[in-house]
C-alpha positions as CSV (number, residue, x, y, z in Angstrom):
1,M,115.1,33.6,-8.8
2,S,114.4,30.4,-6.9
3,S,117.5,28.9,-8.5
4,Q,119.6,31.8,-7.0
5,I,118.0,31.2,-3.6
6,G,118.7,27.5,-3.8
7,T,122.3,28.2,-4.7
8,F,122.6,30.7,-1.9
9,R,121.2,28.3,0.6
10,K,123.5,25.6,-0.6
11,L,126.5,27.9,-0.4
12,A,125.4,29.3,3.0
13,S,125.6,25.8,4.4
14,V,129.0,25.2,2.8
15,V,132.1,25.9,4.9
16,I,135.2,26.6,3.0
17,V,138.2,24.7,4.4
18,L,141.7,25.5,3.4
19,L,144.0,22.5,3.6
20,F,147.7,22.3,2.8
21,A,150.3,19.6,3.1
22,N,153.4,20.7,4.9
23,T,156.8,19.1,5.1
24,A,155.8,17.1,8.3
25,G,152.9,15.5,6.5
26,A,150.2,17.2,8.7
27,S,147.6,19.4,7.1
28,P,147.0,22.7,8.7
29,S,143.6,24.1,7.9
30,A,141.2,27.0,8.6
31,T,137.5,27.2,8.3
32,V,135.8,30.2,6.6
33,D,132.1,30.4,7.3
34,T,129.8,31.8,4.6
35,R,126.7,32.0,6.7
36,G,125.0,35.4,6.7
37,L,126.5,36.4,3.4
38,D,124.6,37.0,0.2
39,L,127.2,36.3,-2.4
40,A,125.0,37.8,-5.1
41,R,126.1,41.1,-3.5
42,V,129.6,42.3,-4.3
43,S,130.1,43.7,-0.8
44,D,129.4,40.3,0.7
45,A,131.7,38.6,-1.8
46,E,134.4,41.1,-0.8
47,T,133.8,40.3,2.9
48,L,134.1,36.5,2.2
49,Y,137.3,37.2,0.1
50,A,138.8,39.1,3.0
51,R,137.9,36.2,5.4
52,I,139.5,33.7,2.9
53,R,142.6,35.8,2.7
54,T,143.0,36.1,6.4
55,A,142.5,32.4,6.9
56,A,145.0,31.6,4.1
57,I,147.6,33.9,5.7
58,S,147.1,32.2,9.1
59,V,147.3,28.7,7.7
60,C,150.4,29.5,5.6
61,R,152.1,31.1,8.5
62,A,151.6,27.8,10.4
63,D,152.8,25.8,7.4
64,A,156.2,27.6,7.0
65,A,159.2,25.8,8.3
66,P,161.4,28.1,10.4
67,W,164.6,26.8,8.8
68,D,163.3,27.5,5.3
69,G,165.4,30.2,3.7
70,K,162.7,31.0,1.2
71,Q,160.0,31.6,3.8
72,I,158.7,34.8,2.3
73,Q,158.5,33.2,-1.2
74,H,156.9,30.1,0.3
75,R,154.3,32.0,2.3
76,R,153.4,34.2,-0.7
77,S,152.8,31.3,-3.0
78,C,151.0,29.3,-0.3
79,V,148.6,32.2,0.3
80,E,148.0,32.7,-3.4
81,Q,147.3,29.0,-3.9
82,A,145.1,28.8,-0.8
83,I,143.0,31.7,-2.0
84,E,142.7,30.2,-5.5
85,D,141.7,26.8,-4.1
86,A,139.1,28.3,-1.8
87,V,137.6,30.4,-4.6
88,V,137.4,27.4,-6.8
89,R,135.8,25.3,-4.1
90,A,133.2,28.0,-3.4
91,N,132.3,28.0,-7.1
92,H,130.4,31.3,-7.0
93,P,130.5,33.7,-10.0
94,V,130.7,36.9,-8.0
95,L,133.5,35.7,-5.8
96,T,135.4,34.2,-8.8
97,N,135.1,37.5,-10.7
98,L,136.3,39.5,-7.7
99,H,139.3,37.1,-7.4
100,R,140.1,37.5,-11.1
101,S,139.9,41.2,-11.0
102,L,142.1,41.5,-7.9
103,N,144.7,39.2,-9.5
104,E,144.7,41.3,-12.7
105,R,145.3,44.4,-10.7
106,V,148.3,42.8,-8.9
107,A,149.7,41.5,-12.2
108,E,149.5,45.0,-13.7
109,R,151.8,46.5,-11.0
């Protein structure tokens, strides 16, 4: 139990940052705060996942070059990679399992 509390405190103080290199060499980023979330609860992991997804969409929108004819494809892969990177960085089993299950549902479509 104390191990879980220690992990939660460590995670609560971690801020997930999404970084991407764009064609201009700058790195747009977004910060997703985990404070106030108990990631042992699926509902809080879902809340964090939604925050990560929103931040990824925002960052990837800023990263897209207006002259890129493959903007939609670029944005989709950027968002997917941003979410993947953030979930890996968070390194929390409930969030990771949620991410995997959502990806499996999308792959089945």
